mmCIF file as gemmi writes it, N, C-alpha and C atoms, coordinates in Angstrom:
data_model
loop_
_atom_site.group_PDB
_atom_site.id
_atom_site.type_symbol
_atom_site.label_atom_id
_atom_site.label_alt_id
_atom_site.label_comp_id
_atom_site.label_asym_id
_atom_site.label_entity_id
_atom_site.label_seq_id
_atom_site.pdbx_PDB_ins_code
_atom_site.Cartn_x
_atom_site.Cartn_y
_atom_site.Cartn_z
_atom_site.occupancy
_atom_site.B_iso_or_equiv
_atom_site.pdbx_formal_charge
_atom_site.auth_seq_id
_atom_site.auth_asym_id
_atom_site.pdbx_PDB_model_num
ATOM 1 N N . MET Axp A 1 ? 34.5 9.118 54.015 1 0 ? 1 A 1
ATOM 2 C CA . MET Axp A 1 ? 34.279 8.634 52.671 1 0 ? 1 A 1
ATOM 3 C C . MET Axp A 1 ? 33.757 9.775 51.819 1 0 ? 1 A 1
ATOM 4 N N . LYS Axp A 2 ? 34.2 9.777 50.599 1 0 ? 2 A 1
ATOM 5 C CA . LYS Axp A 2 ? 33.804 10.834 49.677 1 0 ? 2 A 1
ATOM 6 C C . LYS Axp A 2 ? 33.15 10.204 48.447 1 0 ? 2 A 1
ATOM 7 N N . LEU Axp A 3 ? 31.901 10.583 48.234 1 0 ? 3 A 1
ATOM 8 C CA . LEU Axp A 3 ? 31.123 10.029 47.129 1 0 ? 3 A 1
ATOM 9 C C . LEU Axp A 3 ? 31.798 10.223 45.771 1 0 ? 3 A 1
ATOM 10 N N . PRO Axp A 4 ? 32.385 11.398 45.456 1 0 ? 4 A 1
ATOM 11 C CA . PRO Axp A 4 ? 33.031 11.544 44.143 1 0 ? 4 A 1
ATOM 12 C C . PRO Axp A 4 ? 34.189 10.557 43.938 1 0 ? 4 A 1
ATOM 13 N N . ILE Axp A 5 ? 34.924 10.265 45.004 1 0 ? 5 A 1
ATOM 14 C CA . ILE Axp A 5 ? 36.029 9.318 44.88 1 0 ? 5 A 1
ATOM 15 C C . ILE Axp A 5 ? 35.489 7.908 44.67 1 0 ? 5 A 1
ATOM 16 N N . ILE Axp A 6 ? 34.446 7.551 45.412 1 0 ? 6 A 1
ATOM 17 C CA . ILE Axp A 6 ? 33.841 6.222 45.255 1 0 ? 6 A 1
ATOM 18 C C . ILE Axp A 6 ? 33.279 6.075 43.842 1 0 ? 6 A 1
ATOM 19 N N . LYS Axp A 7 ? 32.59 7.114 43.372 1 0 ? 7 A 1
ATOM 20 C CA . LYS Axp A 7 ? 32.016 7.077 42.021 1 0 ? 7 A 1
ATOM 21 C C . LYS Axp A 7 ? 33.115 6.906 40.967 1 0 ? 7 A 1
ATOM 22 N N . THR Axp A 8 ? 34.205 7.626 41.118 1 0 ? 8 A 1
ATOM 23 C CA . THR Axp A 8 ? 35.324 7.51 40.174 1 0 ? 8 A 1
ATOM 24 C C . THR Axp A 8 ? 35.923 6.116 40.198 1 0 ? 8 A 1
ATOM 25 N N . ALA Axp A 9 ? 36.056 5.531 41.383 1 0 ? 9 A 1
ATOM 26 C CA . ALA Axp A 9 ? 36.593 4.171 41.497 1 0 ? 9 A 1
ATOM 27 C C . ALA Axp A 9 ? 35.64 3.156 40.859 1 0 ? 9 A 1
ATOM 28 N N . VAL Axp A 10 ? 34.339 3.357 41.026 1 0 ? 10 A 1
ATOM 29 C CA . VAL Axp A 10 ? 33.357 2.463 40.39 1 0 ? 10 A 1
ATOM 30 C C . VAL Axp A 10 ? 33.486 2.552 38.874 1 0 ? 10 A 1
ATOM 31 N N . GLU Axp A 11 ? 33.641 3.758 38.348 1 0 ? 11 A 1
ATOM 32 C CA . GLU Axp A 11 ? 33.826 3.928 36.905 1 0 ? 11 A 1
ATOM 33 C C . GLU Axp A 11 ? 35.1 3.223 36.446 1 0 ? 11 A 1
ATOM 34 N N . TYR Axp A 12 ? 36.15 3.304 37.253 1 0 ? 12 A 1
ATOM 35 C CA . TYR Axp A 12 ? 37.399 2.62 36.915 1 0 ? 12 A 1
ATOM 36 C C . TYR Axp A 12 ? 37.175 1.112 36.851 1 0 ? 12 A 1
ATOM 37 N N . ILE Axp A 13 ? 36.442 0.58 37.822 1 0 ? 13 A 1
ATOM 38 C CA . ILE Axp A 13 ? 36.148 -0.862 37.837 1 0 ? 13 A 1
ATOM 39 C C . ILE Axp A 13 ? 35.391 -1.252 36.576 1 0 ? 13 A 1
ATOM 40 N N . GLU Axp A 14 ? 34.416 -0.437 36.192 1 0 ? 14 A 1
ATOM 41 C CA . GLU Axp A 14 ? 33.617 -0.73 35 1 0 ? 14 A 1
ATOM 42 C C . GLU Axp A 14 ? 34.467 -0.722 33.731 1 0 ? 14 A 1
ATOM 43 N N . GLU Axp A 15 ? 35.435 0.168 33.676 1 0 ? 15 A 1
ATOM 44 C CA . GLU Axp A 15 ? 36.274 0.292 32.484 1 0 ? 15 A 1
ATOM 45 C C . GLU Axp A 15 ? 37.426 -0.704 32.469 1 0 ? 15 A 1
ATOM 46 N N . ASN Axp A 16 ? 37.809 -1.193 33.619 1 0 ? 16 A 1
ATOM 47 C CA . ASN Axp A 16 ? 38.978 -2.067 33.719 1 0 ? 16 A 1
ATOM 48 C C . ASN Axp A 16 ? 38.61 -3.389 34.366 1 0 ? 16 A 1
ATOM 49 N N . SER Axp A 17 ? 38.957 -3.528 35.621 1 0 ? 17 A 1
ATOM 50 C CA . SER Axp A 17 ? 38.702 -4.793 36.299 1 0 ? 17 A 1
ATOM 51 C C . SER Axp A 17 ? 38.663 -4.573 37.805 1 0 ? 17 A 1
ATOM 52 N N . VAL Axp A 18 ? 37.812 -5.308 38.462 1 0 ? 18 A 1
ATOM 53 C CA . VAL Axp A 18 ? 37.737 -5.266 39.913 1 0 ? 18 A 1
ATOM 54 C C . VAL Axp A 18 ? 39.046 -5.766 40.533 1 0 ? 18 A 1
ATOM 55 N N . ASP Axp A 19 ? 39.768 -6.583 39.79 1 0 ? 19 A 1
ATOM 56 C CA . ASP Axp A 19 ? 41.046 -7.107 40.282 1 0 ? 19 A 1
ATOM 57 C C . ASP Axp A 19 ? 42.04 -5.987 40.574 1 0 ? 19 A 1
ATOM 58 N N . HIS Axp A 20 ? 42.007 -4.92 39.784 1 0 ? 20 A 1
ATOM 59 C CA . HIS Axp A 20 ? 42.927 -3.801 40.001 1 0 ? 20 A 1
ATOM 60 C C . HIS Axp A 20 ? 42.686 -3.179 41.37 1 0 ? 20 A 1
ATOM 61 N N . ILE Axp A 21 ? 41.426 -3.025 41.73 1 0 ? 21 A 1
ATOM 62 C CA . ILE Axp A 21 ? 41.09 -2.446 43.032 1 0 ? 21 A 1
ATOM 63 C C . ILE Axp A 21 ? 41.485 -3.408 44.147 1 0 ? 21 A 1
ATOM 64 N N . ASP Axp A 22 ? 41.238 -4.69 43.947 1 0 ? 22 A 1
ATOM 65 C CA . ASP Axp A 22 ? 41.643 -5.684 44.953 1 0 ? 22 A 1
ATOM 66 C C . ASP Axp A 22 ? 43.142 -5.631 45.206 1 0 ? 22 A 1
ATOM 67 N N . HIS Axp A 23 ? 43.928 -5.538 44.138 1 0 ? 23 A 1
ATOM 68 C CA . HIS Axp A 23 ? 45.384 -5.471 44.277 1 0 ? 23 A 1
ATOM 69 C C . HIS Axp A 23 ? 45.816 -4.166 44.957 1 0 ? 23 A 1
ATOM 70 N N . THR Axp A 24 ? 45.162 -3.085 44.588 1 0 ? 24 A 1
ATOM 71 C CA . THR Axp A 24 ? 45.485 -1.796 45.206 1 0 ? 24 A 1
ATOM 72 C C . THR Axp A 24 ? 45.182 -1.824 46.697 1 0 ? 24 A 1
ATOM 73 N N . LEU Axp A 25 ? 44.055 -2.409 47.067 1 0 ? 25 A 1
ATOM 74 C CA . LEU Axp A 25 ? 43.719 -2.534 48.484 1 0 ? 25 A 1
ATOM 75 C C . LEU Axp A 25 ? 44.767 -3.357 49.233 1 0 ? 25 A 1
ATOM 76 N N . ALA Axp A 26 ? 45.216 -4.427 48.62 1 0 ? 26 A 1
ATOM 77 C CA . ALA Axp A 26 ? 46.229 -5.265 49.262 1 0 ? 26 A 1
ATOM 78 C C . ALA Axp A 26 ? 47.524 -4.478 49.487 1 0 ? 26 A 1
ATOM 79 N N . VAL Axp A 27 ? 47.919 -3.682 48.501 1 0 ? 27 A 1
ATOM 80 C CA . VAL Axp A 27 ? 49.14 -2.881 48.636 1 0 ? 27 A 1
ATOM 81 C C . VAL Axp A 27 ? 48.968 -1.828 49.732 1 0 ? 27 A 1
ATOM 82 N N . LEU Axp A 28 ? 47.836 -1.127 49.716 1 0 ? 28 A 1
ATOM 83 C CA . LEU Axp A 28 ? 47.599 -0.097 50.731 1 0 ? 28 A 1
ATOM 84 C C . LEU Axp A 28 ? 47.564 -0.694 52.138 1 0 ? 28 A 1
ATOM 85 N N . GLU Axp A 29 ? 46.914 -1.839 52.288 1 0 ? 29 A 1
ATOM 86 C CA . GLU Axp A 29 ? 46.865 -2.489 53.596 1 0 ? 29 A 1
ATOM 87 C C . GLU Axp A 29 ? 48.261 -2.879 54.053 1 0 ? 29 A 1
ATOM 88 N N . HIS Axp A 30 ? 49.072 -3.366 53.136 1 0 ? 30 A 1
ATOM 89 C CA . HIS Axp A 30 ? 50.442 -3.733 53.484 1 0 ? 30 A 1
ATOM 90 C C . HIS Axp A 30 ? 51.25 -2.481 53.863 1 0 ? 30 A 1
ATOM 91 N N . MET Axp A 31 ? 51.081 -1.415 53.095 1 0 ? 31 A 1
ATOM 92 C CA . MET Axp A 31 ? 51.802 -0.178 53.375 1 0 ? 31 A 1
ATOM 93 C C . MET Axp A 31 ? 51.402 0.423 54.718 1 0 ? 31 A 1
ATOM 94 N N . SER Axp A 32 ? 50.17 0.204 55.126 1 0 ? 32 A 1
ATOM 95 C CA . SER Axp A 32 ? 49.715 0.77 56.404 1 0 ? 32 A 1
ATOM 96 C C . SER Axp A 32 ? 50.454 0.163 57.592 1 0 ? 32 A 1
ATOM 97 N N . GLN Axp A 33 ? 51.121 -0.945 57.375 1 0 ? 33 A 1
ATOM 98 C CA . GLN Axp A 33 ? 51.877 -1.611 58.437 1 0 ? 33 A 1
ATOM 99 C C . GLN Axp A 33 ? 53.325 -1.12 58.523 1 0 ? 33 A 1
ATOM 100 N N . ALA Axp A 34 ? 53.707 -0.225 57.62 1 0 ? 34 A 1
ATOM 101 C CA . ALA Axp A 34 ? 55.085 0.261 57.597 1 0 ? 34 A 1
ATOM 102 C C . ALA Axp A 34 ? 55.409 1.03 58.873 1 0 ? 34 A 1
ATOM 103 N N . ARG Axp A 35 ? 56.6 0.819 59.349 1 0 ? 35 A 1
ATOM 104 C CA . ARG Axp A 35 ? 57.046 1.531 60.549 1 0 ? 35 A 1
ATOM 105 C C . ARG Axp A 35 ? 57.362 2.972 60.185 1 0 ? 35 A 1
ATOM 106 N N . GLY Axp A 36 ? 57.129 3.842 61.094 1 0 ? 36 A 1
ATOM 107 C CA . GLY Axp A 36 ? 57.493 5.234 60.909 1 0 ? 36 A 1
ATOM 108 C C . GLY Axp A 36 ? 56.462 6.091 60.202 1 0 ? 36 A 1
ATOM 109 N N . LEU Axp A 37 ? 55.291 5.545 59.932 1 0 ? 37 A 1
ATOM 110 C CA . LEU Axp A 37 ? 54.253 6.363 59.297 1 0 ? 37 A 1
ATOM 111 C C . LEU Axp A 37 ? 53.738 7.393 60.297 1 0 ? 37 A 1
ATOM 112 N N . LYS Axp A 38 ? 53.539 8.599 59.816 1 0 ? 38 A 1
ATOM 113 C CA . LYS Axp A 38 ? 52.937 9.644 60.641 1 0 ? 38 A 1
ATOM 114 C C . LYS Axp A 38 ? 51.435 9.418 60.676 1 0 ? 38 A 1
ATOM 115 N N . ASP Axp A 39 ? 50.787 9.979 61.678 1 0 ? 39 A 1
ATOM 116 C CA . ASP Axp A 39 ? 49.339 9.825 61.811 1 0 ? 39 A 1
ATOM 117 C C . ASP Axp A 39 ? 48.599 10.319 60.575 1 0 ? 39 A 1
ATOM 118 N N . GLU Axp A 40 ? 49.042 11.44 60.012 1 0 ? 40 A 1
ATOM 119 C CA . GLU Axp A 40 ? 48.38 11.984 58.829 1 0 ? 40 A 1
ATOM 120 C C . GLU Axp A 40 ? 48.505 11.033 57.637 1 0 ? 40 A 1
ATOM 121 N N . GLU Axp A 41 ? 49.661 10.415 57.513 1 0 ? 41 A 1
ATOM 122 C CA . GLU Axp A 41 ? 49.884 9.47 56.414 1 0 ? 41 A 1
ATOM 123 C C . GLU Axp A 41 ? 49.008 8.236 56.588 1 0 ? 41 A 1
ATOM 124 N N . LEU Axp A 42 ? 48.926 7.752 57.802 1 0 ? 42 A 1
ATOM 125 C CA . LEU Axp A 42 ? 48.079 6.592 58.08 1 0 ? 42 A 1
ATOM 126 C C . LEU Axp A 42 ? 46.61 6.922 57.847 1 0 ? 42 A 1
ATOM 127 N N . ASP Axp A 43 ? 46.211 8.14 58.227 1 0 ? 43 A 1
ATOM 128 C CA . ASP Axp A 43 ? 44.828 8.579 57.975 1 0 ? 43 A 1
ATOM 129 C C . ASP Axp A 43 ? 44.523 8.614 56.48 1 0 ? 43 A 1
ATOM 130 N N . THR Axp A 44 ? 45.464 9.086 55.692 1 0 ? 44 A 1
ATOM 131 C CA . THR Axp A 44 ? 45.282 9.158 54.237 1 0 ? 44 A 1
ATOM 132 C C . THR Axp A 44 ? 45.147 7.76 53.643 1 0 ? 44 A 1
ATOM 133 N N . ILE Axp A 45 ? 46.013 6.861 54.061 1 0 ? 45 A 1
ATOM 134 C CA . ILE Axp A 45 ? 45.934 5.478 53.581 1 0 ? 45 A 1
ATOM 135 C C . ILE Axp A 45 ? 44.598 4.865 53.987 1 0 ? 45 A 1
ATOM 136 N N . GLY Axp A 46 ? 44.182 5.098 55.224 1 0 ? 46 A 1
ATOM 137 C CA . GLY Axp A 46 ? 42.9 4.568 55.697 1 0 ? 46 A 1
ATOM 138 C C . GLY Axp A 46 ? 41.728 5.111 54.907 1 0 ? 46 A 1
ATOM 139 N N . GLU Axp A 47 ? 41.771 6.387 54.579 1 0 ? 47 A 1
ATOM 140 C CA . GLU Axp A 47 ? 40.699 6.998 53.785 1 0 ? 47 A 1
ATOM 141 C C . GLU Axp A 47 ? 40.646 6.387 52.381 1 0 ? 47 A 1
ATOM 142 N N . LEU Axp A 48 ? 41.808 6.167 51.783 1 0 ? 48 A 1
ATOM 143 C CA . LEU Axp A 48 ? 41.846 5.517 50.466 1 0 ? 48 A 1
ATOM 144 C C . LEU Axp A 48 ? 41.278 4.103 50.539 1 0 ? 48 A 1
ATOM 145 N N . ILE Axp A 49 ? 41.659 3.366 51.562 1 0 ? 49 A 1
ATOM 146 C CA . ILE Axp A 49 ? 41.148 2.004 51.735 1 0 ? 49 A 1
ATOM 147 C C . ILE Axp A 49 ? 39.634 2.028 51.883 1 0 ? 49 A 1
ATOM 148 N N . SER Axp A 50 ? 39.118 2.937 52.697 1 0 ? 50 A 1
ATOM 149 C CA . SER Axp A 50 ? 37.665 3.034 52.914 1 0 ? 50 A 1
ATOM 150 C C . SER Axp A 50 ? 36.929 3.351 51.618 1 0 ? 50 A 1
ATOM 151 N N . ASN Axp A 51 ? 37.454 4.302 50.855 1 0 ? 51 A 1
ATOM 152 C CA . ASN Axp A 51 ? 36.795 4.676 49.6 1 0 ? 51 A 1
ATOM 153 C C . ASN Axp A 51 ? 36.817 3.532 48.584 1 0 ? 51 A 1
ATOM 154 N N . LEU Axp A 52 ? 37.938 2.842 48.482 1 0 ? 52 A 1
ATOM 155 C CA . LEU Axp A 52 ? 38.018 1.728 47.53 1 0 ? 52 A 1
ATOM 156 C C . LEU Axp A 52 ? 37.148 0.559 47.965 1 0 ? 52 A 1
ATOM 157 N N . ALA Axp A 53 ? 37.107 0.291 49.261 1 0 ? 53 A 1
ATOM 158 C CA . ALA Axp A 53 ? 36.226 -0.777 49.756 1 0 ? 53 A 1
ATOM 159 C C . ALA Axp A 53 ? 34.764 -0.404 49.504 1 0 ? 53 A 1
ATOM 160 N N . GLY Axp A 54 ? 34.435 0.865 49.676 1 0 ? 54 A 1
ATOM 161 C CA . GLY Axp A 54 ? 33.082 1.33 49.367 1 0 ? 54 A 1
ATOM 162 C C . GLY Axp A 54 ? 32.752 1.17 47.896 1 0 ? 54 A 1
ATOM 163 N N . ALA Axp A 55 ? 33.719 1.46 47.044 1 0 ? 55 A 1
ATOM 164 C CA . ALA Axp A 55 ? 33.512 1.295 45.597 1 0 ? 55 A 1
ATOM 165 C C . ALA Axp A 55 ? 33.24 -0.163 45.256 1 0 ? 55 A 1
ATOM 166 N N . LEU Axp A 56 ? 33.92 -1.077 45.93 1 0 ? 56 A 1
ATOM 167 C CA . LEU Axp A 56 ? 33.664 -2.507 45.69 1 0 ? 56 A 1
ATOM 168 C C . LEU Axp A 56 ? 32.242 -2.884 46.098 1 0 ? 56 A 1
ATOM 169 N N . GLU Axp A 57 ? 31.77 -2.332 47.218 1 0 ? 57 A 1
ATOM 170 C CA . GLU Axp A 57 ? 30.392 -2.612 47.646 1 0 ? 57 A 1
ATOM 171 C C . GLU Axp A 57 ? 29.389 -2.065 46.649 1 0 ? 57 A 1
ATOM 172 N N . VAL Axp A 58 ? 29.62 -0.846 46.178 1 0 ? 58 A 1
ATOM 173 C CA . VAL Axp A 58 ? 28.717 -0.251 45.189 1 0 ? 58 A 1
ATOM 174 C C . VAL Axp A 58 ? 28.739 -1.073 43.906 1 0 ? 58 A 1
ATOM 175 N N . HIS Axp A 59 ? 29.924 -1.474 43.485 1 0 ? 59 A 1
ATOM 176 C CA . HIS Axp A 59 ? 30.048 -2.29 42.27 1 0 ? 59 A 1
ATOM 177 C C . HIS Axp A 59 ? 29.263 -3.601 42.424 1 0 ? 59 A 1
ATOM 178 N N . ASN Axp A 60 ? 29.36 -4.225 43.583 1 0 ? 60 A 1
ATOM 179 C CA . ASN Axp A 60 ? 28.611 -5.466 43.821 1 0 ? 60 A 1
ATOM 180 C C . ASN Axp A 60 ? 27.106 -5.225 43.742 1 0 ? 60 A 1
ATOM 181 N N . SER Axp A 61 ? 26.639 -4.1 44.275 1 0 ? 61 A 1
ATOM 182 C CA . SER Axp A 61 ? 25.212 -3.767 44.185 1 0 ? 61 A 1
ATOM 183 C C . SER Axp A 61 ? 24.787 -3.604 42.734 1 0 ? 61 A 1
ATOM 184 N N . ILE Axp A 62 ? 25.636 -2.949 41.946 1 0 ? 62 A 1
ATOM 185 C CA . ILE Axp A 62 ? 25.336 -2.758 40.521 1 0 ? 62 A 1
ATOM 186 C C . ILE Axp A 62 ? 25.288 -4.112 39.819 1 0 ? 62 A 1
ATOM 187 N N . GLN Axp A 63 ? 26.231 -4.983 40.156 1 0 ? 63 A 1
ATOM 188 C CA . GLN Axp A 63 ? 26.254 -6.319 39.556 1 0 ? 63 A 1
ATOM 189 C C . GLN Axp A 63 ? 25.013 -7.122 39.927 1 0 ? 63 A 1
ATOM 190 N N . ASN Axp A 64 ? 24.423 -6.806 41.071 1 0 ? 64 A 1
ATOM 191 C CA . ASN Axp A 64 ? 23.215 -7.495 41.518 1 0 ? 64 A 1
ATOM 192 C C . ASN Axp A 64 ? 21.942 -6.82 41.029 1 0 ? 64 A 1
ATOM 193 N N . GLY Axp A 65 ? 22.081 -5.867 40.092 1 0 ? 65 A 1
ATOM 194 C CA . GLY Axp A 65 ? 20.912 -5.301 39.433 1 0 ? 65 A 1
ATOM 195 C C . GLY Axp A 65 ? 20.548 -3.877 39.8 1 0 ? 65 A 1
ATOM 196 N N . ALA Axp A 66 ? 21.23 -3.28 40.756 1 0 ? 66 A 1
ATOM 197 C CA . ALA Axp A 66 ? 20.906 -1.903 41.128 1 0 ? 66 A 1
ATOM 198 C C . ALA Axp A 66 ? 21.437 -0.941 40.076 1 0 ? 66 A 1
ATOM 199 N N . GLU Axp A 67 ? 20.742 0.176 39.902 1 0 ? 67 A 1
ATOM 200 C CA . GLU Axp A 67 ? 21.253 1.228 39.03 1 0 ? 67 A 1
ATOM 201 C C . GLU Axp A 67 ? 22.397 1.922 39.756 1 0 ? 67 A 1
ATOM 202 N N . LYS Axp A 68 ? 23.375 2.416 39.008 1 0 ? 68 A 1
ATOM 203 C CA . LYS Axp A 68 ? 24.567 3.008 39.615 1 0 ? 68 A 1
ATOM 204 C C . LYS Axp A 68 ? 24.215 4.117 40.607 1 0 ? 68 A 1
ATOM 205 N N . ARG Axp A 69 ? 23.383 5.041 40.176 1 0 ? 69 A 1
ATOM 206 C CA . ARG Axp A 69 ? 23.017 6.162 41.047 1 0 ? 69 A 1
ATOM 207 C C . ARG Axp A 69 ? 22.373 5.672 42.336 1 0 ? 69 A 1
ATOM 208 N N . GLN Axp A 70 ? 21.457 4.725 42.216 1 0 ? 70 A 1
ATOM 209 C CA . GLN Axp A 70 ? 20.778 4.203 43.399 1 0 ? 70 A 1
ATOM 210 C C . GLN Axp A 70 ? 21.741 3.436 44.302 1 0 ? 70 A 1
ATOM 211 N N . ALA Axp A 71 ? 22.649 2.672 43.69 1 0 ? 71 A 1
ATOM 212 C CA . ALA Axp A 71 ? 23.632 1.924 44.476 1 0 ? 71 A 1
ATOM 213 C C . ALA Axp A 71 ? 24.528 2.88 45.256 1 0 ? 71 A 1
ATOM 214 N N . LEU Axp A 72 ? 24.946 3.978 44.617 1 0 ? 72 A 1
ATOM 215 C CA . LEU Axp A 72 ? 25.766 4.981 45.303 1 0 ? 72 A 1
ATOM 216 C C . LEU Axp A 72 ? 24.993 5.637 46.443 1 0 ? 72 A 1
ATOM 217 N N . ASN Axp A 73 ? 23.753 6.022 46.171 1 0 ? 73 A 1
ATOM 218 C CA . ASN Axp A 73 ? 22.933 6.658 47.201 1 0 ? 73 A 1
ATOM 219 C C . ASN Axp A 73 ? 22.656 5.717 48.368 1 0 ? 73 A 1
ATOM 220 N N . ASP Axp A 74 ? 22.326 4.472 48.06 1 0 ? 74 A 1
ATOM 221 C CA . ASP Axp A 74 ? 22.063 3.496 49.123 1 0 ? 74 A 1
ATOM 222 C C . ASP Axp A 74 ? 23.296 3.28 49.992 1 0 ? 74 A 1
ATOM 223 N N . PHE Axp A 75 ? 24.452 3.195 49.359 1 0 ? 75 A 1
ATOM 224 C CA . PHE Axp A 75 ? 25.686 2.997 50.11 1 0 ? 75 A 1
ATOM 225 C C . PHE Axp A 75 ? 25.937 4.172 51.048 1 0 ? 75 A 1
ATOM 226 N N . MET Axp A 76 ? 25.808 5.393 50.534 1 0 ? 76 A 1
ATOM 227 C CA . MET Axp A 76 ? 26.058 6.561 51.366 1 0 ? 76 A 1
ATOM 228 C C . MET Axp A 76 ? 25.033 6.666 52.493 1 0 ? 76 A 1
ATOM 229 N N . GLN Axp A 77 ? 23.795 6.264 52.243 1 0 ? 77 A 1
ATOM 230 C CA . GLN Axp A 77 ? 22.792 6.266 53.31 1 0 ? 77 A 1
ATOM 231 C C . GLN Axp A 77 ? 23.171 5.287 54.418 1 0 ? 77 A 1
ATOM 232 N N . ARG Axp A 78 ? 23.695 4.113 54.032 1 0 ? 78 A 1
ATOM 233 C CA . ARG Axp A 78 ? 24.149 3.137 55.039 1 0 ? 78 A 1
ATOM 234 C C . ARG Axp A 78 ? 25.305 3.704 55.848 1 0 ? 78 A 1
ATOM 235 N N . VAL Axp A 79 ? 26.22 4.383 55.171 1 0 ? 79 A 1
ATOM 236 C CA . VAL Axp A 79 ? 27.373 4.97 55.865 1 0 ? 79 A 1
ATOM 237 C C . VAL Axp A 79 ? 26.891 6.057 56.83 1 0 ? 79 A 1
ATOM 238 N N . LEU Axp A 80 ? 26.042 6.958 56.341 1 0 ? 80 A 1
ATOM 239 C CA . LEU Axp A 80 ? 25.552 8.028 57.204 1 0 ? 80 A 1
ATOM 240 C C . LEU Axp A 80 ? 24.699 7.479 58.343 1 0 ? 80 A 1
ATOM 241 N N . GLY Axp A 81 ? 23.932 6.429 58.055 1 0 ? 81 A 1
ATOM 242 C CA . GLY Axp A 81 ? 23.124 5.794 59.097 1 0 ? 81 A 1
ATOM 243 C C . GLY Axp A 81 ? 23.968 5.172 60.191 1 0 ? 81 A 1
ATOM 244 N N . SER Axp A 82 ? 25.102 4.619 59.805 1 0 ? 82 A 1
ATOM 245 C CA . SER Axp A 82 ? 25.978 3.993 60.812 1 0 ? 82 A 1
ATOM 246 C C . SER Axp A 82 ? 26.69 5.05 61.645 1 0 ? 82 A 1
ATOM 247 N N . ILE Axp A 83 ? 26.905 6.228 61.074 1 0 ? 83 A 1
ATOM 248 C CA . ILE Axp A 83 ? 27.55 7.314 61.82 1 0 ? 83 A 1
ATOM 249 C C . ILE Axp A 83 ? 26.585 7.883 62.848 1 0 ? 83 A 1
ATOM 250 N N . ASP Axp A 84 ? 25.313 7.964 62.499 1 0 ? 84 A 1
ATOM 251 C CA . ASP Axp A 84 ? 24.306 8.54 63.388 1 0 ? 84 A 1
ATOM 252 C C . ASP Axp A 84 ? 24.051 7.692 64.627 1 0 ? 84 A 1
ATOM 253 N N . LYS Axp A 85 ? 24.379 6.41 64.567 1 0 ? 85 A 1
ATOM 254 C CA . LYS Axp A 85 ? 24.082 5.516 65.689 1 0 ? 85 A 1
ATOM 255 C C . LYS Axp A 85 ? 25.001 5.717 66.847 1 0 ? 85 A 1
């Protein structure tokens, strides 16, 4: 996961609609099932899905009253904490 990508996606949600990200996730998930994908292509799709799903979590935190910066930092701490385990 890359914080700049998540931050950019959160900004997109704020300017547009969370529905756009939901639809994009659905398309990416469907595309990941395509036959003949190379490992690198599947990894790229998976990384995009992870970043967009992370942006949705950050957006939800912001909607629940967290400041954007703190929501981003908290999310990344959870991600890094889960990797360390």
